[in-house]
C-alpha positions, 0 to 999 in steps of 0.5 A, a space after each residue: 312704300 313706307 308705312 305712312 303711305 297708307 294713312 289717309 286721315 284728318 283733312 286729307 279725304 276732303 281735300 283729296 275728293 274736292 281737289 285731287 279727284 276732279 283734277 286727275 281721278 275723275 276722267 279715269 274713273 269714267 273709263 273704269 265705270 265704262 269698262 266694268 259696266 260693259 261686262 254687264 256684271 251681276 256682282 262687283 267688288 271695288 277695292 281701294 275705293 278711296 273717296 268713292 269717285 268710281 263708285 259714284 260713276 259706276 253705281 248708276 250703270 249697274 243693274 237694278 239687282 246688282 250686288 256691289 261691294 265697296 271696300 277700302 283699307 282706310 275707314 275715314 276714306 270709306 266713311 267719306 265715300 259712303 256719305 257722298 254716295 247716298 242711299 243705295 241698297 245694292 251697295 255694301 260698304 266694308 272696310 277690307 284689306 285688298 291683300 286679305 279679302 273677307 269674301 268667299 271664292 268665286 263671289 264676283 263677276 268683276 273686281 275693280 281697283 282704280 289707282 290702288 295697286 301701287 299701295 299694296 305692300 305685296 301686289 302679287 298677293 293682292 292680285 291673287 286675292 282678286 283672282 280668288 274671289 272672281 268667278 270663272 271668266 271674271 275680269 280684274 280691271 285696275 289702273 296705275 299711274 305711269 312714271 312721274 315724268 309723264 304726269 306734269 303737275 306731280 313732277 312739278 310739285 315733287 321738284 318744287 317741294 324738294 327745294 324746301 327740304 334739299 337734304 331730305 326731299 319728300 318723295 311720296 309722289 314719285 315713290 308710291 303713286 308713280 312708282 309702279 309703272 313698269 308694264 313688264 313688271 305688272 304683267 309678270 306679277 299678274 302671271 305670278 298671281 295666276 292670270 294669263 289673259 292680260 291687256 294693258 293700255 296706256 292712256 294719256 289725258 289732260 288735267 285741267 285746274 282753275 289755277 296753279 294754286 289749286 293744283 299745288 294745294 291738291 298735291 301738297 295738302 290732299 295727298 300723303 305728301 302732306 304727311 311727309 312735309 309735316 313730318 319734316 317740319 309742319 310749319 313749312 307746309 305753307 312754304 312748300 305749297 307756295 313753292 309748288 304754286 310758283 313751279 306750276 305757274 312758271 311752267 303752265 301759266 298764271 290762269 287756268 292751267 292744264 298738264 299731261 297725265 298718263 296711266 296704265 289701264 289693265 284688264 286681266 281675265 280669270 
C-alpha cells in the first residue's frame, strides 16, 4: 500500500457514501451488524468506520445502554459519518489509528472493522491492538475483499482505466482493496497477533446498480482510484470514467447492471 491509499478527502466521502456504499458495502454491512448484535455486546469498538454504513445499521440493534465507540483515521470520513447518523448518546465519535488505539486494555466486548484491514500498514499490529482492547472471550469481527477477479465491476474498471494510462496503469483497486485475500495469510497474521480461535467464511453476493455509468462514477470518482488518475493527469478523469462505463456496459448490459462481489468475513475470539 502506498501513502495516498489512505487519503479520503475532498468529494470522495460523499461519492463513496452515495455511490459505493449501496453498490457493494451495504449488503455486507447488514451481515456485520447481525454478527455483532448476535453477541449482545455491552460495548463495541468500530475501527475504520468510513462513511458510517455499519454504524447506521448496527446502532439500532444495540442495547439502549450500550457503549459504541466509532473511529476512523480520516477525519473527513468520520465527520461525514457522524452527520449522517444523527444524535445518539451511546456513540462516541473519535479519530483514531487502528494500529494505536487510544483505549484501555480489555475495554470492549466486540471490535468490528468492515473492509478496513486491507489499509493497515501493519496488519499484525492492527490485529494485536484489536485483541488488546477486547475483554476475555470478546470477538474481533472484520471483513476483507476477495481477489479482484472475483469482483466483477472492480476488475472491469481496473482494466478499462489501464487503457487510458497504458504505460503506468492505476492499480489502486487491485493493490489495496483487493490485495489482501489470501486466507492462509489472514490466519497466520491473526495467529501472530495472538488470536487462536478463527473462523473465516467466504461470501459471494450480487451487486446491483442502476446503470453502468453509476458503477463507473462510483469507482473512478468515489474511491482512491480517483487520486491515482488525477496524479497522472487530472484532465483524463472524465475519459477514464467513460472507458470504465463502456467496459461495464459491454460486459453487463446498458440498463440496470449486476455483477458478482465476494468477500471474506472473519470472526476471531480473544
